[in-house]
Structure formats: C-alpha cells, structure tokens
N, C-alpha and C positions, 0 to 999 in steps of 0.2 A: 543877866542871862542872855540879852541881846548881843553883848560883847563876845560871848562864846559862839553863838549860832552864826553870826555874820562871818567871822574868819573861816569857820568850818565850811560854810557854803561856798565861799570864794575858792576853796581848794577842791571840794568834791565835784562841783558842777563842771569845771573844765575837764576833769579826769573822766567823768561819765560821758560827756559829750564826745570825747576822743575815742570812745569804744565803738562808735558807729551810729547809724541811723535808727537802731533798735532801741535807743535810750529815750524814755519818756521825758517830757519837759518838766522841770521842778516848779513847784508853787513858790510864791514869794517867801523869803526867809521869815520864819516865825509865824506864817499864816496857814500852814497845813502840814500834811505828812511829808516825810523825807522822800526824795526822788526815787522812782521805781524803774527797774529795767525789765523790758518785755522782749522775749525772744520770738522772732518770726522765722518760720521754716519755709523754704522754697521747694515746692514739689518738683522733683526731677522727672523729665519726660520719659515715657516708656522707650527703651532702646530699640532701634530697628537694625536688623542685620541684613546686609545685601551680599550677594555672591554670584559667582559664575561657575558653570559646570559643563562637563563633557561626558558623554556616555553612549550607550548603544543598547538596542533591544532586538529580540528575535521572537517570532511566533513558534509555538509548539508544533512539531511536525508529527502528527499521529502515525504510528506504525513504523517510524524511522528510529533507528538506534545509532547513537554516535560511536566514536572510537573507543570510549570507555564503558560501553555497555549500557548507557543511560539514554532516556528519551531525548532526541535532538531538539534544540531550541534555535535552529538556524534558518527557519522559514522566513522569507522576506526580511533579511537582516537590515537594520537601520542604524546609522551613526549620526550624532549631532551634538550641538552645543546649545546652551541656554543660560538664562539669568533668573534669579529669584530674590525674594525679600521675605523676611520673617519678622514676627513681632509677638512678644509674650501676650497671652490672654489668660490672666489668672495663673493657674498651675499648668496650663497648656500653652501651645504656641500655634499661630496661624502662619501659613505660607502661601504665597502666590508666585507663579512662575510662568515663563514663556520660553519655549524651546523650538528649534528648527532641526528636523531630521530628514535624512535622505538615504536612499537605498545604497548600501555599501556592505560587501561581504566581509571586509577586514574586521577582526583577525581570523575569521573563519575561511574555509576553502571557498572558491567561487562556485556559484550555483551551476547546475546543468543548463545547457542552452535552451531546452524546452521549458524551463522555469524562469527565463529571463524576465525581469520586471524592473522598471524604473519608477520610483515612488518618492515624492517629496511631501512632507507633512509639517504643519505648524501646530504645536500643542500649547494650549492655554489651560492651566490647571490651578486649582486651589486645594488646600489640604489643612487638616488640623492634626496636631501631633502632641505627644507627651514624652517627657524624659523618663527613661527607666533607670538610667545610671547617670550620676553627675558627681564628678570630683573636680579638683582644681584644674586638672589637665585633660580629662577624658569625659565625653558625653555620649550616651547611647539612647536612642529614641525609637518610637514607632509612629507611623503616620497612616491616615486614611484620607483619600482624596478623590476628586472628580474633576471633570473638565470637558473640553471639546477638542476635536482634531479636525483641522482643515487640510485635506489631503488631495493630491493629484496623482493619478496612476497612468502609466503607459506600459502595455505588455506586448512584447514581440513574440509572435507565434512561430512555429517551426516552418510554416509555409511562407513566412515573410510579412504576413498581415500584422497590423498593429491595432490593439484595442485600447481605448482611452476612457477615463472616467475621472470625475472630481466630485467630492462629497464633503459635507460637514457632519461629523460623526461624534456621538458621545463616548466617553471613556470613564473608567473608574479604576482605582488602584489601592493596594495596601502595601506598606513597605516598612523596612527597618533600616536604621543607619547609625553611624557613629562618627565622631570627629575628635581630633586631637588639637588642643589649643596651643598655638605657638607663642602667644603673648596675651596681653590684656584684651586685645580686640580681634586678632587674626586667628583663623582655624583652618585646618585641612580636614576634609571629611569624605565619606563614601556612603552610598546607599544602595539597597537592593529592593526593587519593586516588582510586584506581580500585577500586570494590567489585564483588564478585560476591555478590548477595543476592536475596531472593525478590521476584518481580514478579507482581502479580495481573493476569490478563488482563482487559481491559475494552474498551468500545466494541464494534466489530464482531466482535472476537475473543473476547469474554467468553463463558465457559461454566462450568458447574458441574463439580466434581470427578466424574469418571466419564464426561464427554463430553456431558451433557445441555445443551441450549441454554438461555440465560436468557430465559424467557418470563414472562408475567404470572402463570402458575400455579406457577412454580418459583422465582422470584427473591426471595421475601420473606425467607427465612432460608437462603439457599443456601450450600453449601460450595464457595466459589469456587476455581477452578483456579489454582495458583501454580507458577511455574517459575523457575529461576535466570536472572538477567540481569545485564548490566554497568551500573553506575551511576557517574557522575563526581561527586566531592564536593570542594568548596572550603571552607576554614575559616580564620578569623582568631582569634587568641588573645592573651591577656596572661598572663604567668607570673611567679611569684615564688619564689625559692630560699630555703627555710627555713634 
C-alpha cells in the first residue's frame, strides 16, 4: 500500500503547489487525509469616479418673459467650472464637488447698465443620488444635495457709486442627469439642477440690509440685502472611474 501512496504523493504535491498560495500543505504520506485546496477571495475596493465640469446658472426674474414667451432665468447669470468625486453607497451614490462661478451673461444677452453686477462665488456641495436607468452605455439619475456658497459681490449703480458685500450662504438643490459611457471607465454627461440659494437685490429693488435705500451716501461699502431665490443650472462633464 505504501508503495502506491508514495509515488502518487510525489506527483500530486508539486502539481498542487504550482497552483498558487491558496493550496493547503499536505500531511505526511499515509498519516492523514489527502491534500485540500482552499480558495481565498480578495475583496475589490469600492470604485471612485472623478470628473471635471463646466456650466452656468441664472436666477428666476419674476415678471420678465423671455424671447420664447417663458419666464426668464437670466438674472445674475453665472458661468463656471468645477471638479467632483462620486462613490457608490449601496444602491445609491454619494457625490462631493467644488465649483468656482463668476458673473457672465454669455450665452445670454448682456444685462442693462442699471442692473450691472460683478459676482464671484465658490460652491462646495455634497449630494446623494440614485440611478433610474442603467444600461451598458447609458445611465440616468436623480440627485438631492446641499452645500455652502462663499460669494463676493460688487454692484455699480447708475450714479457711479459701488455697493460691495461678501457672504457665506447655504444652498440646496434637486437635479436630474444622464451620461453616455465611452468605454469601461470614461463617460460624458450632463445635468440640470434647480437651486435655492442667496440672491442679492439689485437694480430698482436694491437696498441695504435693514431697509435703507442705495444712495450715493450709503452705497460705498453697504451690507446688501440678500434673500433666497430659485436658480436654474445646467452642467456638462467628463468623468473617469479609478
């Protein structure tokens, strides 16, 4: 019997050892059970997607109607760029982003001189989202988010005086988006968001915090009044899964 076990062991042990580190060591020939193979699974890390985006937003202008007969969203038009990162959280995904926006009318017509405003804002946001549509090439999703806006404003009045202010303001948004996958890791996408964020009164409605009117005596370094308003934002982005 030992003559049979010994040659077999000399053949099987080198073959099993060559299969990799997952093979358990064999007992001495004839002293125990045959060698066993144990599989070890390595947990893959949760993939992180990073991306860059460009976009713009504008506040709703109550009472104004655009060229197509719809309510105008061209008040305090802002354009900007940003970066973001996403990570799956169960069936959902989390997103964190940072964007820098500045006052720019493009692609809308330039504002009237009496409404001239220079504004620069940094937006830091977090959001949770869920995929509504997912195929091999196309993804559609919804998002709900919040964040803060660090903003600085300078407003030139018709009499030449300038009102300035800077604030840290809260914001919130809901949005929908979609993307087309160009490969295993790269995608092009677009999103449409509706924000609730701070809007500085300007033009005929401009006034200082506390109700004082903007005049030549008070506008130099005034504490401008700000109130929550709805803004529509569109973005285009490219992303890459690490």
